[in-house]
PDBQT receptor file of N, H, CA, C and O in Angstrom, charges set to zero:
ATOM      1  N   MET A   1      49.324  62.809  91.354  1.00  0.00    +0.000 N 
ATOM      2  CA  MET A   1      50.046  62.837  90.100  1.00  0.00    +0.000 C 
ATOM      3  C   MET A   1      50.254  61.400  89.632  1.00  0.00    +0.000 C 
ATOM      4  O   MET A   1      50.690  60.546  90.405  1.00  0.00    +0.000 OA
ATOM      5  N   SER A   2      49.945  61.141  88.380  1.00  0.00    +0.000 N 
ATOM      6  H   SER A   2      49.591  61.834  87.752  1.00  0.00    +0.000 HD
ATOM      7  CA  SER A   2      50.095  59.791  87.859  1.00  0.00    +0.000 C 
ATOM      8  C   SER A   2      51.522  59.555  87.367  1.00  0.00    +0.000 C 
ATOM      9  O   SER A   2      52.300  60.488  87.170  1.00  0.00    +0.000 OA
ATOM     10  N   MET A   3      51.829  58.297  87.182  1.00  0.00    +0.000 N 
ATOM     11  H   MET A   3      51.197  57.539  87.343  1.00  0.00    +0.000 HD
ATOM     12  CA  MET A   3      53.149  57.933  86.680  1.00  0.00    +0.000 C 
ATOM     13  C   MET A   3      53.252  58.325  85.203  1.00  0.00    +0.000 C 
ATOM     14  O   MET A   3      52.336  58.066  84.423  1.00  0.00    +0.000 OA
ATOM     15  N   PRO A   4      54.362  58.945  84.827  1.00  0.00    +0.000 N 
ATOM     16  CA  PRO A   4      54.529  59.312  83.415  1.00  0.00    +0.000 C 
ATOM     17  C   PRO A   4      54.749  58.068  82.564  1.00  0.00    +0.000 C 
ATOM     18  O   PRO A   4      55.317  57.076  83.021  1.00  0.00    +0.000 OA
ATOM     19  N   LYS A   5      54.295  58.138  81.337  1.00  0.00    +0.000 N 
ATOM     20  H   LYS A   5      53.833  58.944  80.966  1.00  0.00    +0.000 HD
ATOM     21  CA  LYS A   5      54.474  57.027  80.410  1.00  0.00    +0.000 C 
ATOM     22  C   LYS A   5      55.369  57.472  79.263  1.00  0.00    +0.000 C 
ATOM     23  O   LYS A   5      55.216  58.566  78.720  1.00  0.00    +0.000 OA
ATOM     24  N   ILE A   6      56.284  56.620  78.915  1.00  0.00    +0.000 N 
ATOM     25  H   ILE A   6      56.409  55.731  79.356  1.00  0.00    +0.000 HD
ATOM     26  CA  ILE A   6      57.134  56.855  77.753  1.00  0.00    +0.000 C 
ATOM     27  C   ILE A   6      56.666  55.866  76.700  1.00  0.00    +0.000 C 
ATOM     28  O   ILE A   6      56.808  54.654  76.857  1.00  0.00    +0.000 OA
ATOM     29  N   GLU A   7      56.108  56.401  75.627  1.00  0.00    +0.000 N 
ATOM     30  H   GLU A   7      55.993  57.386  75.499  1.00  0.00    +0.000 HD
ATOM     31  CA  GLU A   7      55.513  55.529  74.618  1.00  0.00    +0.000 C 
ATOM     32  C   GLU A   7      56.200  55.687  73.268  1.00  0.00    +0.000 C 
ATOM     33  O   GLU A   7      56.540  56.791  72.844  1.00  0.00    +0.000 OA
ATOM     34  N   CYS A   8      56.386  54.578  72.625  1.00  0.00    +0.000 N 
ATOM     35  H   CYS A   8      56.110  53.681  72.970  1.00  0.00    +0.000 HD
ATOM     36  CA  CYS A   8      56.881  54.545  71.242  1.00  0.00    +0.000 C 
ATOM     37  C   CYS A   8      55.989  53.592  70.463  1.00  0.00    +0.000 C 
ATOM     38  O   CYS A   8      55.775  52.450  70.870  1.00  0.00    +0.000 OA
ATOM     39  N   THR A   9      55.482  54.062  69.363  1.00  0.00    +0.000 N 
ATOM     40  H   THR A   9      55.656  54.989  69.032  1.00  0.00    +0.000 HD
ATOM     41  CA  THR A   9      54.677  53.172  68.529  1.00  0.00    +0.000 C 
ATOM     42  C   THR A   9      55.586  52.228  67.734  1.00  0.00    +0.000 C 
ATOM     43  O   THR A   9      55.257  51.058  67.538  1.00  0.00    +0.000 OA
ATOM     44  N   ASN A  10      56.692  52.732  67.294  1.00  0.00    +0.000 N 
ATOM     45  H   ASN A  10      56.959  53.683  67.453  1.00  0.00    +0.000 HD
ATOM     46  CA  ASN A  10      57.693  51.985  66.534  1.00  0.00    +0.000 C 
ATOM     47  C   ASN A  10      58.974  51.958  67.323  1.00  0.00    +0.000 C 
ATOM     48  O   ASN A  10      59.520  53.020  67.621  1.00  0.00    +0.000 OA
ATOM     49  N   ILE A  11      59.469  50.826  67.667  1.00  0.00    +0.000 N 
ATOM     50  H   ILE A  11      59.026  49.963  67.424  1.00  0.00    +0.000 HD
ATOM     51  CA  ILE A  11      60.728  50.813  68.407  1.00  0.00    +0.000 C 
ATOM     52  C   ILE A  11      61.880  50.689  67.417  1.00  0.00    +0.000 C 
ATOM     53  O   ILE A  11      62.087  49.646  66.797  1.00  0.00    +0.000 OA
ATOM     54  N   ASP A  12      62.615  51.776  67.290  1.00  0.00    +0.000 N 
ATOM     55  H   ASP A  12      62.447  52.623  67.793  1.00  0.00    +0.000 HD
ATOM     56  CA  ASP A  12      63.816  51.790  66.465  1.00  0.00    +0.000 C 
ATOM     57  C   ASP A  12      64.927  52.435  67.301  1.00  0.00    +0.000 C 
ATOM     58  O   ASP A  12      64.715  52.761  68.469  1.00  0.00    +0.000 OA
ATOM     59  N   LYS A  13      66.096  52.618  66.709  1.00  0.00    +0.000 N 
ATOM     60  H   LYS A  13      66.268  52.353  65.760  1.00  0.00    +0.000 HD
ATOM     61  CA  LYS A  13      67.224  53.182  67.463  1.00  0.00    +0.000 C 
ATOM     62  C   LYS A  13      66.912  54.562  68.008  1.00  0.00    +0.000 C 
ATOM     63  O   LYS A  13      67.247  54.866  69.153  1.00  0.00    +0.000 OA
ATOM     64  N   CYS A  14      66.284  55.388  67.218  1.00  0.00    +0.000 N 
ATOM     65  H   CYS A  14      66.012  55.141  66.288  1.00  0.00    +0.000 HD
ATOM     66  CA  CYS A  14      65.976  56.758  67.625  1.00  0.00    +0.000 C 
ATOM     67  C   CYS A  14      64.991  56.767  68.790  1.00  0.00    +0.000 C 
ATOM     68  O   CYS A  14      65.182  57.500  69.760  1.00  0.00    +0.000 OA
ATOM     69  N   CYS A  15      63.954  55.968  68.699  1.00  0.00    +0.000 N 
ATOM     70  H   CYS A  15      63.798  55.373  67.910  1.00  0.00    +0.000 HD
ATOM     71  CA  CYS A  15      62.941  55.902  69.751  1.00  0.00    +0.000 C 
ATOM     72  C   CYS A  15      63.542  55.329  71.030  1.00  0.00    +0.000 C 
ATOM     73  O   CYS A  15      63.247  55.810  72.124  1.00  0.00    +0.000 OA
ATOM     74  N   ALA A  16      64.375  54.314  70.901  1.00  0.00    +0.000 N 
ATOM     75  H   ALA A  16      64.614  53.922  70.012  1.00  0.00    +0.000 HD
ATOM     76  CA  ALA A  16      65.012  53.711  72.069  1.00  0.00    +0.000 C 
ATOM     77  C   ALA A  16      65.921  54.722  72.762  1.00  0.00    +0.000 C 
ATOM     78  O   ALA A  16      65.918  54.825  73.989  1.00  0.00    +0.000 OA
ATOM     79  N   ALA A  17      66.693  55.464  71.982  1.00  0.00    +0.000 N 
ATOM     80  H   ALA A  17      66.695  55.381  70.986  1.00  0.00    +0.000 HD
ATOM     81  CA  ALA A  17      67.593  56.469  72.558  1.00  0.00    +0.000 C 
ATOM     82  C   ALA A  17      66.789  57.580  73.235  1.00  0.00    +0.000 C 
ATOM     83  O   ALA A  17      67.146  58.035  74.322  1.00  0.00    +0.000 OA
ATOM     84  N   SER A  18      65.721  58.009  72.599  1.00  0.00    +0.000 N 
ATOM     85  H   SER A  18      65.431  57.639  71.716  1.00  0.00    +0.000 HD
ATOM     86  CA  SER A  18      64.869  59.048  73.162  1.00  0.00    +0.000 C 
ATOM     87  C   SER A  18      64.219  58.574  74.464  1.00  0.00    +0.000 C 
ATOM     88  O   SER A  18      64.151  59.328  75.435  1.00  0.00    +0.000 OA
ATOM     89  N   SER A  19      63.749  57.349  74.483  1.00  0.00    +0.000 N 
ATOM     90  H   SER A  19      63.804  56.737  73.694  1.00  0.00    +0.000 HD
ATOM     91  CA  SER A  19      63.133  56.787  75.681  1.00  0.00    +0.000 C 
ATOM     92  C   SER A  19      64.139  56.680  76.820  1.00  0.00    +0.000 C 
ATOM     93  O   SER A  19      63.805  56.931  77.978  1.00  0.00    +0.000 OA
ATOM     94  N   LEU A  20      65.358  56.312  76.492  1.00  0.00    +0.000 N 
ATOM     95  H   LEU A  20      65.630  56.108  75.552  1.00  0.00    +0.000 HD
ATOM     96  CA  LEU A  20      66.411  56.211  77.500  1.00  0.00    +0.000 C 
ATOM     97  C   LEU A  20      66.715  57.571  78.115  1.00  0.00    +0.000 C 
ATOM     98  O   LEU A  20      66.839  57.692  79.334  1.00  0.00    +0.000 OA
ATOM     99  N   VAL A  21      66.833  58.586  77.278  1.00  0.00    +0.000 N 
ATOM    100  H   VAL A  21      66.732  58.488  76.288  1.00  0.00    +0.000 HD
ATOM    101  CA  VAL A  21      67.098  59.943  77.780  1.00  0.00    +0.000 C 
ATOM    102  C   VAL A  21      65.929  60.440  78.629  1.00  0.00    +0.000 C 
ATOM    103  O   VAL A  21      66.146  61.047  79.677  1.00  0.00    +0.000 OA
ATOM    104  N   GLN A  22      64.709  60.194  78.197  1.00  0.00    +0.000 N 
ATOM    105  H   GLN A  22      64.533  59.700  77.345  1.00  0.00    +0.000 HD
ATOM    106  CA  GLN A  22      63.530  60.602  78.973  1.00  0.00    +0.000 C 
ATOM    107  C   GLN A  22      63.505  59.889  80.324  1.00  0.00    +0.000 C 
ATOM    108  O   GLN A  22      63.195  60.501  81.346  1.00  0.00    +0.000 OA
ATOM    109  N   SER A  23      63.823  58.626  80.329  1.00  0.00    +0.000 N 
ATOM    110  H   SER A  23      64.075  58.129  79.499  1.00  0.00    +0.000 HD
ATOM    111  CA  SER A  23      63.839  57.848  81.553  1.00  0.00    +0.000 C 
ATOM    112  C   SER A  23      64.869  58.392  82.541  1.00  0.00    +0.000 C 
ATOM    113  O   SER A  23      64.588  58.514  83.734  1.00  0.00    +0.000 OA
ATOM    114  N   ILE A  24      66.045  58.714  82.047  1.00  0.00    +0.000 N 
ATOM    115  H   ILE A  24      66.273  58.615  81.079  1.00  0.00    +0.000 HD
ATOM    116  CA  ILE A  24      67.102  59.273  82.899  1.00  0.00    +0.000 C 
ATOM    117  C   ILE A  24      66.665  60.621  83.457  1.00  0.00    +0.000 C 
ATOM    118  O   ILE A  24      66.889  60.906  84.633  1.00  0.00    +0.000 OA
ATOM    119  N   ALA A  25      66.047  61.445  82.630  1.00  0.00    +0.000 N 
ATOM    120  H   ALA A  25      65.865  61.213  81.674  1.00  0.00    +0.000 HD
ATOM    121  CA  ALA A  25      65.582  62.757  83.089  1.00  0.00    +0.000 C 
ATOM    122  C   ALA A  25      64.517  62.613  84.174  1.00  0.00    +0.000 C 
ATOM    123  O   ALA A  25      64.539  63.349  85.160  1.00  0.00    +0.000 OA
ATOM    124  N   LEU A  26      63.594  61.681  84.005  1.00  0.00    +0.000 N 
ATOM    125  H   LEU A  26      63.576  61.082  83.204  1.00  0.00    +0.000 HD
ATOM    126  CA  LEU A  26      62.563  61.455  85.019  1.00  0.00    +0.000 C 
ATOM    127  C   LEU A  26      63.165  60.940  86.319  1.00  0.00    +0.000 C 
ATOM    128  O   LEU A  26      62.724  61.321  87.403  1.00  0.00    +0.000 OA
ATOM    129  N   GLU A  27      64.164  60.081  86.215  1.00  0.00    +0.000 N 
ATOM    130  H   GLU A  27      64.522  59.772  85.334  1.00  0.00    +0.000 HD
ATOM    131  CA  GLU A  27      64.834  59.557  87.401  1.00  0.00    +0.000 C 
ATOM    132  C   GLU A  27      65.563  60.674  88.142  1.00  0.00    +0.000 C 
ATOM    133  O   GLU A  27      65.509  60.746  89.370  1.00  0.00    +0.000 OA
ATOM    134  N   GLU A  28      66.242  61.543  87.398  1.00  0.00    +0.000 N 
ATOM    135  H   GLU A  28      66.285  61.484  86.400  1.00  0.00    +0.000 HD
ATOM    136  CA  GLU A  28      66.937  62.671  88.021  1.00  0.00    +0.000 C 
ATOM    137  C   GLU A  28      65.953  63.614  88.708  1.00  0.00    +0.000 C 
ATOM    138  O   GLU A  28      66.246  64.145  89.779  1.00  0.00    +0.000 OA
ATOM    139  N   THR A  29      64.798  63.822  88.103  1.00  0.00    +0.000 N 
ATOM    140  H   THR A  29      64.560  63.391  87.233  1.00  0.00    +0.000 HD
ATOM    141  CA  THR A  29      63.771  64.668  88.715  1.00  0.00    +0.000 C 
ATOM    142  C   THR A  29      63.285  64.052  90.025  1.00  0.00    +0.000 C 
ATOM    143  O   THR A  29      63.119  64.757  91.021  1.00  0.00    +0.000 OA
ATOM    144  N   ALA A  30      63.059  62.750  90.025  1.00  0.00    +0.000 N 
ATOM    145  H   ALA A  30      63.194  62.177  89.216  1.00  0.00    +0.000 HD
ATOM    146  CA  ALA A  30      62.609  62.073  91.239  1.00  0.00    +0.000 C 
ATOM    147  C   ALA A  30      63.653  62.178  92.345  1.00  0.00    +0.000 C 
ATOM    148  O   ALA A  30      63.316  62.429  93.502  1.00  0.00    +0.000 OA
ATOM    149  N   ILE A  31      64.912  61.989  91.991  1.00  0.00    +0.000 N 
ATOM    150  H   ILE A  31      65.187  61.785  91.051  1.00  0.00    +0.000 HD
ATOM    151  CA  ILE A  31      65.992  62.099  92.978  1.00  0.00    +0.000 C 
ATOM    152  C   ILE A  31      66.075  63.513  93.527  1.00  0.00    +0.000 C 
ATOM    153  O   ILE A  31      66.298  63.699  94.723  1.00  0.00    +0.000 OA
ATOM    154  N   SER A  32      65.899  64.509  92.672  1.00  0.00    +0.000 N 
ATOM    155  H   SER A  32      65.718  64.358  91.701  1.00  0.00    +0.000 HD
ATOM    156  CA  SER A  32      65.969  65.896  93.144  1.00  0.00    +0.000 C 
ATOM    157  C   SER A  32      64.830  66.205  94.110  1.00  0.00    +0.000 C 
ATOM    158  O   SER A  32      65.018  66.965  95.059  1.00  0.00    +0.000 OA
ATOM    159  N   HIS A  33      63.652  65.626  93.882  1.00  0.00    +0.000 N 
ATOM    160  H   HIS A  33      63.499  65.008  93.111  1.00  0.00    +0.000 HD
ATOM    161  CA  HIS A  33      62.527  65.825  94.803  1.00  0.00    +0.000 C 
ATOM    162  C   HIS A  33      62.827  65.192  96.166  1.00  0.00    +0.000 C 
ATOM    163  O   HIS A  33      62.525  65.773  97.207  1.00  0.00    +0.000 OA
ATOM    164  N   ILE A  34      63.417  64.011  96.149  1.00  0.00    +0.000 N 
ATOM    165  H   ILE A  34      63.663  63.538  95.302  1.00  0.00    +0.000 HD
ATOM    166  CA  ILE A  34      63.779  63.339  97.401  1.00  0.00    +0.000 C 
ATOM    167  C   ILE A  34      64.822  64.153  98.155  1.00  0.00    +0.000 C 
ATOM    168  O   ILE A  34      64.690  64.365  99.361  1.00  0.00    +0.000 OA
ATOM    169  N   LEU A  35      65.855  64.611  97.457  1.00  0.00    +0.000 N 
ATOM    170  H   LEU A  35      65.961  64.439  96.477  1.00  0.00    +0.000 HD
ATOM    171  CA  LEU A  35      66.896  65.406  98.102  1.00  0.00    +0.000 C 
ATOM    172  C   LEU A  35      66.346  66.708  98.658  1.00  0.00    +0.000 C 
ATOM    173  O   LEU A  35      66.749  67.138  99.739  1.00  0.00    +0.000 OA
ATOM    174  N   ASN A  36      65.442  67.334  97.944  1.00  0.00    +0.000 N 
ATOM    175  H   ASN A  36      65.115  66.985  97.065  1.00  0.00    +0.000 HD
ATOM    176  CA  ASN A  36      64.834  68.565  98.413  1.00  0.00    +0.000 C 
ATOM    177  C   ASN A  36      64.028  68.322  99.690  1.00  0.00    +0.000 C 
ATOM    178  O   ASN A  36      64.108  69.110 100.633  1.00  0.00    +0.000 OA
ATOM    179  N   ALA A  37      63.260  67.247  99.723  1.00  0.00    +0.000 N 
ATOM    180  H   ALA A  37      63.195  66.608  98.957  1.00  0.00    +0.000 HD
ATOM    181  CA  ALA A  37      62.464  66.921 100.911  1.00  0.00    +0.000 C 
ATOM    182  C   ALA A  37      63.371  66.638 102.108  1.00  0.00    +0.000 C 
ATOM    183  O   ALA A  37      63.076  67.066 103.224  1.00  0.00    +0.000 OA
ATOM    184  N   GLU A  38      64.454  65.931 101.885  1.00  0.00    +0.000 N 
ATOM    185  H   GLU A  38      64.693  65.583 100.979  1.00  0.00    +0.000 HD
ATOM    186  CA  GLU A  38      65.390  65.645 102.977  1.00  0.00    +0.000 C 
ATOM    187  C   GLU A  38      66.056  66.930 103.464  1.00  0.00    +0.000 C 
ATOM    188  O   GLU A  38      66.259  67.107 104.665  1.00  0.00    +0.000 OA
ATOM    189  N   GLY A  39      66.391  67.815 102.549  1.00  0.00    +0.000 N 
ATOM    190  H   GLY A  39      66.226  67.672 101.573  1.00  0.00    +0.000 HD
ATOM    191  CA  GLY A  39      66.977  69.105 102.935  1.00  0.00    +0.000 C 
ATOM    192  C   GLY A  39      66.011  69.937 103.762  1.00  0.00    +0.000 C 
ATOM    193  O   GLY A  39      66.415  70.589 104.724  1.00  0.00    +0.000 OA
ATOM    194  N   GLU A  40      64.739  69.916 103.391  1.00  0.00    +0.000 N 
ATOM    195  H   GLU A  40      64.411  69.386 102.609  1.00  0.00    +0.000 HD
ATOM    196  CA  GLU A  40      63.733  70.651 104.157  1.00  0.00    +0.000 C 
ATOM    197  C   GLU A  40      63.590  70.076 105.560  1.00  0.00    +0.000 C 
ATOM    198  O   GLU A  40      63.402  70.822 106.521  1.00  0.00    +0.000 OA
ATOM    199  N   LYS A  41      63.677  68.742 105.685  1.00  0.00    +0.000 N 
ATOM    200  H   LYS A  41      63.829  68.136 104.904  1.00  0.00    +0.000 HD
ATOM    201  CA  LYS A  41      63.603  68.121 107.008  1.00  0.00    +0.000 C 
ATOM    202  C   LYS A  41      64.784  68.549 107.869  1.00  0.00    +0.000 C 
ATOM    203  O   LYS A  41      64.621  68.845 109.053  1.00  0.00    +0.000 OA
ATOM    204  N   ILE A  42      65.973  68.582 107.275  1.00  0.00    +0.000 N 
ATOM    205  H   ILE A  42      66.106  68.341 106.313  1.00  0.00    +0.000 HD
ATOM    206  CA  ILE A  42      67.173  68.996 108.015  1.00  0.00    +0.000 C 
ATOM    207  C   ILE A  42      67.034  70.450 108.468  1.00  0.00    +0.000 C 
ATOM    208  O   ILE A  42      67.358  70.778 109.609  1.00  0.00    +0.000 OA
ATOM    209  N   GLN A  43      66.555  71.321 107.580  1.00  0.00    +0.000 N 
ATOM    210  H   GLN A  43      66.292  71.055 106.653  1.00  0.00    +0.000 HD
ATOM    211  CA  GLN A  43      66.365  72.728 107.947  1.00  0.00    +0.000 C 
ATOM    212  C   GLN A  43      65.362  72.871 109.083  1.00  0.00    +0.000 C 
ATOM    213  O   GLN A  43      65.556  73.697 109.976  1.00  0.00    +0.000 OA
ATOM    214  N   LYS A  44      64.310  72.091 109.063  1.00  0.00    +0.000 N 
ATOM    215  H   LYS A  44      64.152  71.421 108.338  1.00  0.00    +0.000 HD
ATOM    216  CA  LYS A  44      63.296  72.140 110.117  1.00  0.00    +0.000 C 
ATOM    217  C   LYS A  44      63.909  71.742 111.466  1.00  0.00    +0.000 C 
ATOM    218  O   LYS A  44      63.685  72.412 112.474  1.00  0.00    +0.000 OA
ATOM    219  N   VAL A  45      64.675  70.657 111.480  1.00  0.00    +0.000 N 
ATOM    220  H   VAL A  45      64.857  70.112 110.661  1.00  0.00    +0.000 HD
ATOM    221  CA  VAL A  45      65.306  70.197 112.724  1.00  0.00    +0.000 C 
ATOM    222  C   VAL A  45      66.297  71.236 113.231  1.00  0.00    +0.000 C 
ATOM    223  O   VAL A  45      66.341  71.519 114.428  1.00  0.00    +0.000 OA
ATOM    224  N   LEU A  46      67.089  71.805 112.332  1.00  0.00    +0.000 N 
ATOM    225  H   LEU A  46      67.053  71.575 111.360  1.00  0.00    +0.000 HD
ATOM    226  CA  LEU A  46      68.072  72.798 112.753  1.00  0.00    +0.000 C 
ATOM    227  C   LEU A  46      67.405  74.059 113.288  1.00  0.00    +0.000 C 
ATOM    228  O   LEU A  46      67.916  74.681 114.219  1.00  0.00    +0.000 OA
ATOM    229  N   SER A  47      66.278  74.439 112.713  1.00  0.00    +0.000 N 
ATOM    230  H   SER A  47      65.863  73.934 111.957  1.00  0.00    +0.000 HD
ATOM    231  CA  SER A  47      65.599  75.649 113.188  1.00  0.00    +0.000 C 
ATOM    232  C   SER A  47      64.970  75.419 114.562  1.00  0.00    +0.000 C 
ATOM    233  O   SER A  47      64.818  76.366 115.334  1.00  0.00    +0.000 OA
ATOM    234  N   LEU A  48      64.603  74.181 114.879  1.00  0.00    +0.000 N 
ATOM    235  H   LEU A  48      64.726  73.411 114.253  1.00  0.00    +0.000 HD
ATOM    236  CA  LEU A  48      64.015  73.866 116.182  1.00  0.00    +0.000 C 
ATOM    237  C   LEU A  48      65.069  73.770 117.279  1.00  0.00    +0.000 C 
ATOM    238  O   LEU A  48      64.756  73.922 118.460  1.00  0.00    +0.000 OA
ATOM    239  N   HIS A  49      66.304  73.521 116.895  1.00  0.00    +0.000 N 
ATOM    240  H   HIS A  49      66.558  73.397 115.935  1.00  0.00    +0.000 HD
ATOM    241  CA  HIS A  49      67.371  73.314 117.874  1.00  0.00    +0.000 C 
ATOM    242  C   HIS A  49      68.395  74.442 117.880  1.00  0.00    +0.000 C 
ATOM    243  O   HIS A  49      69.567  74.201 118.168  1.00  0.00    +0.000 OA
ATOM    244  N   THR A  50      67.990  75.634 117.578  1.00  0.00    +0.000 N 
ATOM    245  H   THR A  50      67.038  75.829 117.344  1.00  0.00    +0.000 HD
ATOM    246  CA  THR A  50      68.931  76.749 117.625  1.00  0.00    +0.000 C 
ATOM    247  C   THR A  50      69.066  77.214 119.070  1.00  0.00    +0.000 C 
ATOM    248  O   THR A  50      68.112  77.176 119.847  1.00  0.00    +0.000 OA
ATOM    249  N   CYS A  51      70.245  77.644 119.400  1.00  0.00    +0.000 N 
ATOM    250  H   CYS A  51      71.020  77.675 118.769  1.00  0.00    +0.000 HD
ATOM    251  CA  CYS A  51      70.513  78.107 120.772  1.00  0.00    +0.000 C 
ATOM    252  C   CYS A  51      70.504  79.622 120.789  1.00  0.00    +0.000 C 
ATOM    253  O   CYS A  51      71.134  80.263 119.949  1.00  0.00    +0.000 OA
ATOM    254  N   ASP A  52      69.797  80.188 121.740  1.00  0.00    +0.000 N 
ATOM    255  H   ASP A  52      69.286  79.667 122.423  1.00  0.00    +0.000 HD
ATOM    256  CA  ASP A  52      69.792  81.636 121.922  1.00  0.00    +0.000 C 
ATOM    257  C   ASP A  52      70.739  81.976 123.068  1.00  0.00    +0.000 C 
ATOM    258  O   ASP A  52      70.464  81.631 124.217  1.00  0.00    +0.000 OA
ATOM    259  N   PRO A  53      71.855  82.651 122.770  1.00  0.00    +0.000 N 
ATOM    260  CA  PRO A  53      72.800  82.998 123.848  1.00  0.00    +0.000 C 
ATOM    261  C   PRO A  53      72.237  84.122 124.703  1.00  0.00    +0.000 C 
ATOM    262  O   PRO A  53      72.169  85.268 124.259  1.00  0.00    +0.000 OA
ATOM    263  N   ASP A  54      71.842  83.808 125.897  1.00  0.00    +0.000 N 
ATOM    264  H   ASP A  54      71.897  82.876 126.257  1.00  0.00    +0.000 HD
ATOM    265  CA  ASP A  54      71.304  84.808 126.843  1.00  0.00    +0.000 C 
ATOM    266  C   ASP A  54      72.160  84.907 128.057  1.00  0.00    +0.000 C 
ATOM    267  O   ASP A  54      71.866  85.693 128.958  1.00  0.00    +0.000 OA
TER     268      ASP A  54
């Protein structure tokens, strides 16, 4: 997957605000992917270390 590009041909207040919102949304998406991967790692470790009471 390539890096997304935020492009404005004309930089004005509207374009700057739109670019800022897009940038924040992309950053939040990246953080959510990292958190999801870390959660999956934790689940994997916990599933390997479960105790069976016998």
